[in-house]
MMTF fields as JSON, N, C-alpha, C and O atoms, coordinates in Angstrom:
{
  "mmtfVersion": "1.0.0",
  "mmtfProducer": "UNKNOWN",
  "numBonds": 511,
  "numAtoms": 512,
  "numGroups": 128,
  "numChains": 1,
  "numModels": 1,
  "chainsPerModel": [1],
  "groupsPerChain": [128],
  "chainIdList": ["A"],
  "bondAtomList": [4, 2, 8, 6, 12, 10, 16, 14, 20, 18, 24, 22, 28, 26, 32, 30, 36, 34, 40, 38, 44, 42, 48, 46, 52, 50, 56, 54, 60, 58, 64, 62, 68, 66, 72, 70, 76, 74, 80, 78, 84, 82, 88, 86, 92, 90, 96, 94, 100, 98, 104, 102, 108, 106, 112, 110, 116, 114, 120, 118, 124, 122, 128, 126, 132, 130, 136, 134, 140, 138, 144, 142, 148, 146, 152, 150, 156, 154, 160, 158, 164, 162, 168, 166, 172, 170, 176, 174, 180, 178, 184, 182, 188, 186, 192, 190, 196, 194, 200, 198, 204, 202, 208, 206, 212, 210, 216, 214, 220, 218, 224, 222, 228, 226, 232, 230, 236, 234, 240, 238, 244, 242, 248, 246, 252, 250, 256, 254, 260, 258, 264, 262, 268, 266, 272, 270, 276, 274, 280, 278, 284, 282, 288, 286, 292, 290, 296, 294, 300, 298, 304, 302, 308, 306, 312, 310, 316, 314, 320, 318, 324, 322, 328, 326, 332, 330, 336, 334, 340, 338, 344, 342, 348, 346, 352, 350, 356, 354, 360, 358, 364, 362, 368, 366, 372, 370, 376, 374, 380, 378, 384, 382, 388, 386, 392, 390, 396, 394, 400, 398, 404, 402, 408, 406, 412, 410, 416, 414, 420, 418, 424, 422, 428, 426, 432, 430, 436, 434, 440, 438, 444, 442, 448, 446, 452, 450, 456, 454, 460, 458, 464, 462, 468, 466, 472, 470, 476, 474, 480, 478, 484, 482, 488, 486, 492, 490, 496, 494, 500, 498, 504, 502, 508, 506],
  "bondOrderList": [1, 1, 1, 1, 1, 1, 1, 1, 1, 1, 1, 1, 1, 1, 1, 1, 1, 1, 1, 1, 1, 1, 1, 1, 1, 1, 1, 1, 1, 1, 1, 1, 1, 1, 1, 1, 1, 1, 1, 1, 1, 1, 1, 1, 1, 1, 1, 1, 1, 1, 1, 1, 1, 1, 1, 1, 1, 1, 1, 1, 1, 1, 1, 1, 1, 1, 1, 1, 1, 1, 1, 1, 1, 1, 1, 1, 1, 1, 1, 1, 1, 1, 1, 1, 1, 1, 1, 1, 1, 1, 1, 1, 1, 1, 1, 1, 1, 1, 1, 1, 1, 1, 1, 1, 1, 1, 1, 1, 1, 1, 1, 1, 1, 1, 1, 1, 1, 1, 1, 1, 1, 1, 1, 1, 1, 1, 1],
  "groupList": [{"groupName": "MET", "atomNameList": ["N", "CA", "C", "O"], "elementList": ["N", "C", "C", "O"], "formalChargeList": [0, 0, 0, 0], "bondAtomList": [1, 0, 2, 1, 3, 2], "bondOrderList": [1, 1, 2], "singleLetterCode": "M", "chemCompType": "L-PEPTIDE LINKING"}, {"groupName": "ASN", "atomNameList": ["N", "CA", "C", "O"], "elementList": ["N", "C", "C", "O"], "formalChargeList": [0, 0, 0, 0], "bondAtomList": [1, 0, 2, 1, 3, 2], "bondOrderList": [1, 1, 2], "singleLetterCode": "N", "chemCompType": "L-PEPTIDE LINKING"}, {"groupName": "ARG", "atomNameList": ["N", "CA", "C", "O"], "elementList": ["N", "C", "C", "O"], "formalChargeList": [0, 0, 0, 0], "bondAtomList": [1, 0, 2, 1, 3, 2], "bondOrderList": [1, 1, 2], "singleLetterCode": "R", "chemCompType": "L-PEPTIDE LINKING"}, {"groupName": "THR", "atomNameList": ["N", "CA", "C", "O"], "elementList": ["N", "C", "C", "O"], "formalChargeList": [0, 0, 0, 0], "bondAtomList": [1, 0, 2, 1, 3, 2], "bondOrderList": [1, 1, 2], "singleLetterCode": "T", "chemCompType": "L-PEPTIDE LINKING"}, {"groupName": "ILE", "atomNameList": ["N", "CA", "C", "O"], "elementList": ["N", "C", "C", "O"], "formalChargeList": [0, 0, 0, 0], "bondAtomList": [1, 0, 2, 1, 3, 2], "bondOrderList": [1, 1, 2], "singleLetterCode": "I", "chemCompType": "L-PEPTIDE LINKING"}, {"groupName": "GLU", "atomNameList": ["N", "CA", "C", "O"], "elementList": ["N", "C", "C", "O"], "formalChargeList": [0, 0, 0, 0], "bondAtomList": [1, 0, 2, 1, 3, 2], "bondOrderList": [1, 1, 2], "singleLetterCode": "E", "chemCompType": "L-PEPTIDE LINKING"}, {"groupName": "LYS", "atomNameList": ["N", "CA", "C", "O"], "elementList": ["N", "C", "C", "O"], "formalChargeList": [0, 0, 0, 0], "bondAtomList": [1, 0, 2, 1, 3, 2], "bondOrderList": [1, 1, 2], "singleLetterCode": "K", "chemCompType": "L-PEPTIDE LINKING"}, {"groupName": "TYR", "atomNameList": ["N", "CA", "C", "O"], "elementList": ["N", "C", "C", "O"], "formalChargeList": [0, 0, 0, 0], "bondAtomList": [1, 0, 2, 1, 3, 2], "bondOrderList": [1, 1, 2], "singleLetterCode": "Y", "chemCompType": "L-PEPTIDE LINKING"}, {"groupName": "LEU", "atomNameList": ["N", "CA", "C", "O"], "elementList": ["N", "C", "C", "O"], "formalChargeList": [0, 0, 0, 0], "bondAtomList": [1, 0, 2, 1, 3, 2], "bondOrderList": [1, 1, 2], "singleLetterCode": "L", "chemCompType": "L-PEPTIDE LINKING"}, {"groupName": "GLN", "atomNameList": ["N", "CA", "C", "O"], "elementList": ["N", "C", "C", "O"], "formalChargeList": [0, 0, 0, 0], "bondAtomList": [1, 0, 2, 1, 3, 2], "bondOrderList": [1, 1, 2], "singleLetterCode": "Q", "chemCompType": "L-PEPTIDE LINKING"}, {"groupName": "ALA", "atomNameList": ["N", "CA", "C", "O"], "elementList": ["N", "C", "C", "O"], "formalChargeList": [0, 0, 0, 0], "bondAtomList": [1, 0, 2, 1, 3, 2], "bondOrderList": [1, 1, 2], "singleLetterCode": "A", "chemCompType": "L-PEPTIDE LINKING"}, {"groupName": "SER", "atomNameList": ["N", "CA", "C", "O"], "elementList": ["N", "C", "C", "O"], "formalChargeList": [0, 0, 0, 0], "bondAtomList": [1, 0, 2, 1, 3, 2], "bondOrderList": [1, 1, 2], "singleLetterCode": "S", "chemCompType": "L-PEPTIDE LINKING"}, {"groupName": "CYS", "atomNameList": ["N", "CA", "C", "O"], "elementList": ["N", "C", "C", "O"], "formalChargeList": [0, 0, 0, 0], "bondAtomList": [1, 0, 2, 1, 3, 2], "bondOrderList": [1, 1, 2], "singleLetterCode": "C", "chemCompType": "L-PEPTIDE LINKING"}, {"groupName": "TRP", "atomNameList": ["N", "CA", "C", "O"], "elementList": ["N", "C", "C", "O"], "formalChargeList": [0, 0, 0, 0], "bondAtomList": [1, 0, 2, 1, 3, 2], "bondOrderList": [1, 1, 2], "singleLetterCode": "W", "chemCompType": "L-PEPTIDE LINKING"}, {"groupName": "GLY", "atomNameList": ["N", "CA", "C", "O"], "elementList": ["N", "C", "C", "O"], "formalChargeList": [0, 0, 0, 0], "bondAtomList": [1, 0, 2, 1, 3, 2], "bondOrderList": [1, 1, 2], "singleLetterCode": "G", "chemCompType": "PEPTIDE LINKING"}, {"groupName": "VAL", "atomNameList": ["N", "CA", "C", "O"], "elementList": ["N", "C", "C", "O"], "formalChargeList": [0, 0, 0, 0], "bondAtomList": [1, 0, 2, 1, 3, 2], "bondOrderList": [1, 1, 2], "singleLetterCode": "V", "chemCompType": "L-PEPTIDE LINKING"}, {"groupName": "PHE", "atomNameList": ["N", "CA", "C", "O"], "elementList": ["N", "C", "C", "O"], "formalChargeList": [0, 0, 0, 0], "bondAtomList": [1, 0, 2, 1, 3, 2], "bondOrderList": [1, 1, 2], "singleLetterCode": "F", "chemCompType": "L-PEPTIDE LINKING"}, {"groupName": "HIS", "atomNameList": ["N", "CA", "C", "O"], "elementList": ["N", "C", "C", "O"], "formalChargeList": [0, 0, 0, 0], "bondAtomList": [1, 0, 2, 1, 3, 2], "bondOrderList": [1, 1, 2], "singleLetterCode": "H", "chemCompType": "L-PEPTIDE LINKING"}, {"groupName": "ASP", "atomNameList": ["N", "CA", "C", "O"], "elementList": ["N", "C", "C", "O"], "formalChargeList": [0, 0, 0, 0], "bondAtomList": [1, 0, 2, 1, 3, 2], "bondOrderList": [1, 1, 2], "singleLetterCode": "D", "chemCompType": "L-PEPTIDE LINKING"}, {"groupName": "PRO", "atomNameList": ["N", "CA", "C", "O"], "elementList": ["N", "C", "C", "O"], "formalChargeList": [0, 0, 0, 0], "bondAtomList": [1, 0, 2, 1, 3, 2], "bondOrderList": [1, 1, 2], "singleLetterCode": "P", "chemCompType": "L-PEPTIDE LINKING"}],
  "groupTypeList": [0, 1, 2, 2, 3, 4, 5, 6, 7, 8, 9, 6, 10, 9, 6, 9, 10, 0, 1, 11, 3, 12, 3, 1, 13, 2, 8, 14, 10, 15, 4, 15, 2, 14, 14, 6, 4, 4, 11, 11, 14, 7, 1, 2, 7, 11, 10, 6, 0, 5, 6, 16, 11, 2, 6, 7, 1, 8, 2, 17, 8, 16, 11, 8, 17, 10, 5, 0, 18, 10, 4, 8, 1, 10, 10, 14, 1, 4, 18, 18, 10, 4, 0, 16, 4, 10, 14, 4, 6, 17, 1, 14, 1, 5, 15, 7, 12, 2, 19, 12, 7, 1, 12, 8, 6, 4, 4, 2, 17, 3, 6, 4, 2, 10, 4, 7, 7, 9, 10, 6, 1, 18, 4, 5, 15, 4, 4, 8],
  "groupIdList": [1, 2, 3, 4, 5, 6, 7, 8, 9, 10, 11, 12, 13, 14, 15, 16, 17, 18, 19, 20, 21, 22, 23, 24, 25, 26, 27, 28, 29, 30, 31, 32, 33, 34, 35, 36, 37, 38, 39, 40, 41, 42, 43, 44, 45, 46, 47, 48, 49, 50, 51, 52, 53, 54, 55, 56, 57, 58, 59, 60, 61, 62, 63, 64, 65, 66, 67, 68, 69, 70, 71, 72, 73, 74, 75, 76, 77, 78, 79, 80, 81, 82, 83, 84, 85, 86, 87, 88, 89, 90, 91, 92, 93, 94, 95, 96, 97, 98, 99, 100, 101, 102, 103, 104, 105, 106, 107, 108, 109, 110, 111, 112, 113, 114, 115, 116, 117, 118, 119, 120, 121, 122, 123, 124, 125, 126, 127, 128],
  "secStructList": [7, 7, 2, 2, 2, 2, 2, 2, 2, 2, 2, 2, 2, 2, 2, 2, 2, 6, 6, 7, 7, 7, 1, 1, 7, 7, 3, 3, 3, 3, 3, 3, 3, 6, 6, 3, 3, 3, 3, 3, 3, 3, 7, 5, 7, 7, 6, 2, 2, 2, 2, 2, 2, 2, 2, 2, 6, 7, 7, 1, 7, 7, 1, 5, 7, 2, 2, 2, 2, 2, 2, 2, 6, 7, 1, 1, 7, 7, 6, 6, 3, 3, 3, 3, 3, 3, 3, 5, 7, 6, 6, 1, 7, 5, 7, 7, 7, 7, 7, 7, 2, 2, 2, 2, 2, 2, 2, 2, 2, 2, 6, 3, 3, 3, 3, 3, 3, 3, 7, 1, 1, 1, 3, 3, 3, 3, 3, 7],
  "xCoordList": [2.668, 1.785, 2.31, 3.399, 1.944, 2.23, 2.806, 2.712, 3.307, 3.495, 2.122, 2.161, 1.251, 0.473, -0.756, -1.414, -0.895, -1.586, -1.356, -2.236, -0.03, 0.667, 0.34, -0.256, 0.889, 0.469, -0.723, -0.942, -1.84, -3.189, -3.509, -4.173, -2.993, -3.099, -2.223, -2.624, -1.132, -0.477, -1.597, -1.983, -2.105, -2.897, -4.167, -4.322, -4.647, -5.518, -4.961, -5.707, -4.129, -3.185, -3.171, -3.629, -2.665, -2.434, -3.824, -3.827, -4.978, -6.308, -6.647, -7.124, -6.255, -6.703, -5.994, -6.627, -4.257, -3.613, -4.201, -4.088, -4.95, -5.558, -6.7, -7.279, -7.116, -7.798, -7.404, -8.044, -5.858, -4.808, -5.184, -6.118, -4.58, -4.946, -3.374, -3.12, -2.508, -1.27, -0.647, -1.111, 0.109, 0.307, 1.872, 2.157, 2.781, 3.929, 3.827, 4.347, 3.389, 3.055, 1.782, 1.41, 1.36, 0.135, 0.388, 0.829, 0.17, 0.368, -1.102, -2.009, -1.246, -2.21, -1.775, -0.91, -2.494, -2.467, -3.95, -5.061, -3.447, -4.444, -4.047, -2.886, -5.326, -4.643, -5.667, -6.84, -5.257, -5.835, -5.483, -4.411, -6.624, -6.544, -7.377, -8.552, -6.756, -7.892, -8.375, -9.414, -7.463, -7.78, -8.693, -8.898, -9.124, -10.077, -9.446, -8.948, -9.427, -9.11, -10.307, -11.487, -9.479, -10.345, -10.066, -10.574, -9.07, -9.38, -8.345, -7.475, -8.736, -7.627, -7.607, -8.556, -6.296, -6.243, -5.393, -4.947, -5.152, -4.312, -3.948, -4.726, -2.691, -1.722, -3.021, -4.056, -2.848, -3.648, -3.639, -3.784, -3.531, -3.432, -4.79, -5.853, -4.726, -5.878, -5.771, -4.77, -6.85, -7.117, -6.901, -6.55, -6.982, -6.545, -5.237, -4.878, -4.445, -3.059, -2.73, -2.153, -3.393, -3.461, -3.32, -2.553, -4.981, -5.006, -3.539, -3.178, -2.937, -1.765, -0.777, 0.014, -0.334, 0.414, 0.467, 1.539, -0.765, -0.791, -0.327, 0.713, -1.276, -1.13, 0.186, 0.762, 0.702, 2.487, 3.299, 4.253, 3.355, 4.215, 5.134, 6.345, 4.331, 4.969, 5.203, 4.438, 6.074, 6.458, 6.457, 6.588, 6.348, 6.775, 6.103, 6.436, 4.9, 4.147, 3.221, 2.304, 3.323, 3.094, 1.516, 0.69, 1.341, 0.115, -0.028, 0.699, -1.255, -1.736, -1.156, -1.372, -0.375, 0.497, -0.769, -1.741, -0.607, -1.719, -1.697, -2.799, -0.612, -0.642, -1.453, -2.327, -0.856, -1.829, -3.103, -3.902, -3.449, -5.249, -5.476, -6.446, -5.029, -5.408, -5.75, -6.821, -4.995, -5.066, -6.189, -6.803, -6.612, -7.318, -8.826, -9.916, -8.385, -10.031, -10.55, -11.564, -9.363, -9.766, -11.114, -11.231, -11.989, -13.261, -13.128, -13.787, -12.028, -11.518, -10.039, -8.986, -10.359, -8.776, -7.953, -8.343, -6.79, -6.081, -4.734, -3.834, -4.751, -3.533, -3.439, -4.386, -1.973, -1.708, -2.447, -2.81, -2.547, -2.736, -1.648, -0.633, -2.017, -0.626, -1.151, -2.322, -0.112, -0.304, 0.333, 1.558, -0.125, 0.254, 0.168, -0.835, 1.348, 1.608, 1.784, 2.526, 1.241, 1.561, 1.494, 0.99, 2.135, 1.67, 2.344, 3.072, 2.085, 2.433, 2.402, 1.422, 3.717, 4.224, 3.235, 2.622, 3.128, 2.332, 2.514, 1.743, 3.554, 3.788, 3.426, 3.641, 2.849, 2.26, 3.378, 2.969, 4.33, 5.543, 5.211, 4.442, 5.801, 5.642, 6.363, 7.189, 5.867, 7.208, 7.516, 6.89, 8.678, 9.449, 8.501, 8.678, 7.524, 6.764, 7.337, 6.48, 8.801, 8.832, 8.498, 9.08, 7.583, 7.266, 8.182, 9.269, 7.868, 8.693, 8.941, 8.31, 10.137, 10.249, 9.086, 8.898, 8.077, 7.168, 5.838, 5.055, 5.739, 4.736, 5.409, 4.848, 6.342, 6.596, 6.321, 5.706, 7.081, 6.721, 5.009, 4.525, 4.436, 2.973, 2.732, 2.451, 2.709, 2.396, 2.896, 2.196, 4.064, 4.572, 3.568, 3.039, 3.31, 2.281, 0.918, 0.404, 0.261, -0.641, -0.617, -1.536, 0.611, 0.867, 0.213, -0.45, 0.696, 0.405, 1.69, 2.733, 1.729, 2.785, 3.682, 4.898, 3.254, 4.119, 3.683, 2.549, 4.493, 4.268, 4.848, 6.071, 4.234, 4.713, 4.582, 3.553, 5.574, 5.404, 6.1, 6.915, 5.986, 6.558, 8.025, 8.197, 9.186, 10.066, 10.706, 9.839, 12.005, 12.213, 12.088, 11.619, 12.769, 12.366, 11.642, 11.827, 11.155, 10.686, 9.575, 9.024, 9.307, 8.363, 9.37, 10.193, 9.095, 9.836, 8.93, 7.746, 9.479, 8.749, 9.343, 10.53, 8.963, 9.269, 8.282, 7.104, 9.038, 8.351, 8.896, 10.047, 7.64, 7.488, 6.985, 6.812],
  "yCoordList": [-14.806, -14.678, -16.113, -16.407, -16.963, -17.929, -17.304, -16.096, -18.056, -17.291, -17.844, -17.189, -18.671, -18.974, -17.745, -17.35, -17.316, -16.175, -14.758, -14.024, -14.618, -13.691, -13.398, -12.44, -14.448, -14.63, -14.364, -13.949, -14.529, -14.713, -13.134, -12.659, -12.352, -10.695, -10.375, -9.448, -10.821, -10.085, -10.255, -9.214, -11.294, -11.417, -10.344, -9.502, -10.321, -9.381, -7.724, -6.961, -7.508, -6.097, -6.227, -5.318, -7.315, -7.177, -7.35, -7.261, -7.551, -7.709, -5.806, -5.234, -5.154, -4.102, -3.297, -2.517, -3.53, -2.889, -2.775, -1.783, -3.94, -3.96, -2.908, -2.902, -1.649, -0.793, 0.58, 1.632, 0.221, 1.465, 1.927, 1.395, 3.16, 3.982, 4.468, 5.492, 3.987, 4.606, 3.55, 2.418, 3.668, 3.069, 2.579, 1.585, 3.196, 2.07, 0.985, -0.114, 1.167, -0.213, 0.404, 1.57, -0.601, -0.586, -1.05, -2.185, -0.332, -0.9, -1.043, -0.264, -2.182, -1.963, -2.405, -3.22, -1.748, -2.113, -2.368, -1.845, -3.326, -3.738, -3.55, -3.579, -3.292, -3.39, -4.05, -3.822, -4.961, -5.979, -5.923, -5.5, -6.444, -6.475, -7.593, -7.722, -8.334, -9.533, -10.442, -11.098, -10.438, -11.502, -11.103, -11.801, -9.679, -9.35, -7.989, -7.17, -7.753, -6.691, -5.107, -5.028, -4.079, -2.965, -2.087, -1.0, -2.174, -0.667, -1.457, -2.301, -0.917, -1.045, -0.14, 0.643, 0.144, 1.437, 0.879, -0.269, 1.923, 1.699, 2.636, 3.589, 2.767, 3.944, 4.941, 4.368, 6.297, 6.913, 8.219, 8.458, 9.16, 10.134, 11.066, 11.086, 11.707, 12.405, 13.506, 13.721, 14.201, 15.402, 15.04, 15.994, 13.929, 13.786, 13.78, 13.374, 14.248, 14.505, 15.482, 15.321, 16.575, 17.869, 18.194, 18.782, 17.145, 16.69, 15.978, 16.341, 15.076, 14.551, 15.368, 15.165, 16.168, 17.42, 18.258, 18.606, 18.703, 19.469, 19.006, 19.361, 17.909, 17.488, 17.003, 17.352, 16.292, 15.766, 16.785, 16.691, 18.038, 18.542, 17.836, 17.686, 17.368, 16.565, 17.56, 18.514, 17.399, 18.211, 17.289, 16.116, 17.461, 16.873, 15.383, 14.73, 14.875, 14.128, 14.112, 14.934, 13.412, 13.258, 12.597, 13.119, 11.43, 10.552, 10.379, 10.797, 9.585, 8.943, 7.634, 6.861, 7.273, 6.149, 5.359, 5.873, 3.772, 2.966, 2.895, 2.868, 2.833, 2.872, 4.014, 3.841, 5.484, 6.543, 6.368, 6.623, 5.896, 5.688, 4.647, 4.994, 3.71, 2.449, 3.257, 2.984, 4.097, 4.813, 5.905, 6.0, 6.615, 7.325, 6.798, 7.283, 5.639, 4.997, 3.913, 3.217, 4.04, 3.267, 4.11, 5.332, 3.299, 3.71, 4.199, 5.179, 3.432, 3.811, 3.801, 4.197, 3.244, 3.209, 2.166, 0.998, 2.529, 1.289, 0.899, 0.312, 1.42, 0.983, -0.552, -1.32, -0.885, -2.463, -3.309, -4.484, -2.558, -3.436, -3.529, -2.835, -4.571, -4.884, -4.685, -4.95, -4.087, -3.633, -4.432, -4.324, -5.273, -5.711, -5.075, -4.374, -5.083, -3.974, -5.059, -5.97, -5.167, -5.516, -4.89, -3.775, -5.485, -4.713, -5.419, -6.399, -4.903, -5.559, -4.655, -4.073, -4.645, -3.664, -3.795, -4.831, -2.63, -2.751, -3.619, -3.635, -4.557, -5.485, -7.154, -8.198, -7.017, -7.853, -8.51, -9.261, -8.311, -8.923, -8.296, -7.339, -8.85, -8.536, -7.103, -6.716, -6.477, -5.211, -5.078, -5.582, -4.237, -4.35, -3.324, -2.129, -3.629, -2.892, -2.238, -1.642, -2.114, -1.312, -0.029, 0.815, 0.462, 1.702, 2.826, 2.714, 3.98, 4.995, 5.787, 5.598, 6.689, 7.567, 8.022, 7.979, 8.519, 9.461, 8.73, 9.179, 7.196, 6.737, 6.102, 6.442, 5.393, 5.271, 5.972, 5.575, 7.353, 8.242, 8.391, 8.279, 8.597, 8.252, 7.186, 7.309, 5.824, 4.641, 4.649, 4.125, 5.222, 5.304, 6.157, 5.649, 7.381, 8.309, 7.403, 7.793, 6.397, 5.871, 4.451, 3.804, 4.379, 3.366, 1.669, 0.916, 1.522, -0.062, -0.81, -0.157, -1.745, -2.335, -3.024, -3.099, -3.393, -4.291, -3.955, -3.498, -4.141, -3.945, -5.214, -5.285, -5.967, -6.808, -6.477, -5.84, -6.742, -6.153, -6.983, -7.632, -7.226, -7.806, -7.497, -6.284, -8.166, -8.212, -8.338, -8.422, -8.467, -9.128, -10.49, -10.956, -11.107, -12.939, -13.412, -14.522, -12.773, -12.928, -11.992, -11.171, -12.312, -11.391, -10.678, -11.29, -9.623, -8.672, -8.432, -8.741, -7.752, -7.265, -6.207, -6.435, -5.277, -3.954, -4.385, -4.727, -4.287, -4.254, -2.769, -2.334, -2.146, -1.025, -0.897, 0.222],
  "zCoordList": [11.844, 10.334, 9.6, 10.093, 8.721, 8.102, 6.712, 6.491, 5.943, 4.784, 3.576, 2.535, 3.611, 2.908, 3.071, 2.108, 4.246, 5.006, 4.132, 3.681, 4.044, 3.848, 2.098, 1.606, 1.484, 0.024, -0.27, -1.408, 0.678, 0.22, 0.169, -0.753, 1.221, 1.089, 0.13, -0.574, -0.165, -1.532, -2.601, -3.133, -2.942, -4.108, -3.837, -4.722, -3.237, -2.597, -3.078, -3.691, -2.843, -2.899, -4.506, -5.197, -5.029, -6.662, -7.097, -8.325, -6.657, -7.347, -7.412, -8.392, -6.13, -6.059, -7.123, -7.833, -7.286, -8.485, -9.691, -10.411, -9.999, -11.376, -11.681, -12.768, -10.241, -10.866, -11.001, -11.032, -11.091, -11.308, -12.206, -12.807, -12.68, -14.302, -14.189, -14.824, -13.611, -13.96, -14.958, -14.818, -15.73, -16.94, -16.946, -17.613, -16.286, -15.959, -14.848, -15.045, -14.07, -13.014, -12.144, -12.015, -11.702, -10.696, -9.498, -9.319, -8.684, -6.999, -6.397, -6.688, -5.478, -4.537, -2.881, -2.562, -2.135, -0.976, -0.01, -0.103, 0.856, 1.989, 3.227, 3.634, 4.028, 5.718, 6.229, 5.932, 7.078, 7.287, 9.043, 9.476, 9.931, 11.44, 11.78, 11.436, 12.423, 13.083, 12.07, 12.149, 11.007, 10.19, 8.694, 7.701, 9.016, 8.092, 7.353, 8.125, 6.275, 5.597, 5.84, 5.498, 6.504, 6.992, 6.267, 6.54, 4.939, 3.993, 2.748, 2.963, 1.511, 0.39, -0.178, -0.122, -1.094, -2.26, -3.211, -3.199, -4.199, -5.362, -5.9, -5.92, -6.529, -7.186, -8.038, -8.378, -8.293, -9.372, -9.157, -7.958, -9.812, -10.394, -9.6, -10.221, -8.436, -7.804, -6.856, -6.173, -6.842, -5.978, -4.722, -4.027, -4.109, -2.831, -2.431, -1.326, -3.347, -3.174, -1.887, -0.812, -2.549, -2.057, -0.259, 0.504, -0.179, 1.391, 2.217, 3.336, 1.515, 2.238, 1.975, 2.896, 1.286, 0.915, 1.919, 2.414, 2.358, 3.633, 4.613, 5.168, 5.019, 6.555, 6.794, 7.824, 6.031, 6.296, 6.129, 6.901, 5.232, 4.643, 3.696, 3.863, 2.557, 1.347, 0.243, 0.104, -0.422, -1.67, -2.866, -2.514, -4.204, -5.151, -5.509, -6.498, -4.34, -4.918, -6.27, -6.261, -7.25, -8.281, -8.591, -9.34, -7.886, -7.711, -6.214, -5.313, -6.159, -4.926, -4.899, -5.833, -3.834, -3.611, -3.17, -2.615, -3.555, -2.707, -1.667, -1.118, -0.899, 0.617, 1.382, 2.232, 0.778, 1.044, 0.898, 1.799, -0.297, -0.673, 0.447, 1.12, 0.803, 1.631, 3.069, 3.611, 3.6, 4.681, 4.465, 5.528, 3.682, 3.243, 3.259, 3.56, 2.816, 3.086, 3.956, 3.968, 4.756, 6.367, 6.827, 6.734, 7.282, 7.995, 9.194, 9.541, 10.219, 11.473, 11.929, 11.43, 12.976, 13.571, 13.092, 13.084, 12.676, 11.831, 12.389, 11.79, 13.916, 14.948, 15.163, 15.329, 15.125, 15.169, 14.01, 14.064, 13.144, 11.509, 10.741, 10.698, 10.078, 8.956, 7.748, 7.476, 6.749, 5.347, 4.49, 4.545, 3.642, 2.246, 1.326, 1.19, 0.197, -0.964, -1.974, -1.606, -3.22, -4.606, -5.317, -5.179, -6.746, -7.901, -9.165, -9.005, -10.39, -11.412, -12.63, -13.095, -13.084, -14.571, -15.69, -15.947, -16.35, -17.543, -18.412, -19.372, -18.327, -19.145, -18.534, -19.149, -17.209, -16.572, -15.525, -14.639, -15.606, -14.482, -13.186, -13.089, -12.214, -10.72, -10.781, -11.608, -9.767, -9.381, -7.767, -6.835, -7.741, -6.656, -5.601, -5.836, -4.475, -3.754, -2.635, -1.982, -2.063, -1.186, -0.871, -1.553, 0.12, 0.311, 0.242, 0.809, -0.426, -0.737, 1.044, 2.084, 0.736, 2.093, 2.435, 3.651, 1.704, 2.19, 2.717, 3.553, 1.869, 2.263, 3.82, 4.862, 3.86, 5.113, 6.462, 7.452, 6.157, 7.25, 7.581, 8.708, 6.651, 6.831, 7.34, 8.532, 6.844, 7.758, 9.249, 10.115, 9.55, 10.822, 11.665, 12.654, 11.31, 11.814, 12.14, 13.189, 11.577, 11.555, 12.738, 13.239, 12.849, 13.879, 13.53, 14.243, 12.245, 11.559, 11.892, 11.848, 12.128, 13.05, 11.906, 12.087, 11.046, 10.093, 8.622, 8.484, 7.47, 6.322, 5.461, 5.347, 5.002, 3.656, 2.619, 2.393, 1.426, 0.11, -0.52, 0.136, -2.049, -2.927, -3.178, -3.062, -3.489, -3.803, -4.655, -5.524, -5.378, -6.388, -6.898, -7.936, -5.634, -5.795, -4.194, -3.695, -3.822, -2.306, -1.951, -2.683, -0.474, -0.07, 1.283, 1.965, 1.356, 2.297, 3.423, 3.285, 4.881, 5.59, 6.398, 6.631, 6.829, 7.182, 8.726, 8.627, 10.152, 11.317, 11.859, 11.871, 12.305, 12.734, 13.943, 14.424]
}
């Protein structure tokens, strides 16, 4: 995947982040397969957390992360897809978007093959 395409999907993820109601930072995620966005999500406080907490035996989760929301919103199989994560702080600056331990655990379970995310000065990737 070339840099221009990666940046395009990161911009789409950042647009998703604008829907977030979280005050400190807003994150968005899109899931892409075959050049098409098949799901998207953003971080927020949600009753959907209980579903994830039970399914993946997670504790101390206070908000629905963008990655989890995108997985929940997926209409079908997301195997071999690629996830893009981007965000902004409340002051408009970009935010470091590496998935947390719990999100990585969930993403590995879904068989997504790669995650591209905003880092401090560049784009980073996790190949799964």
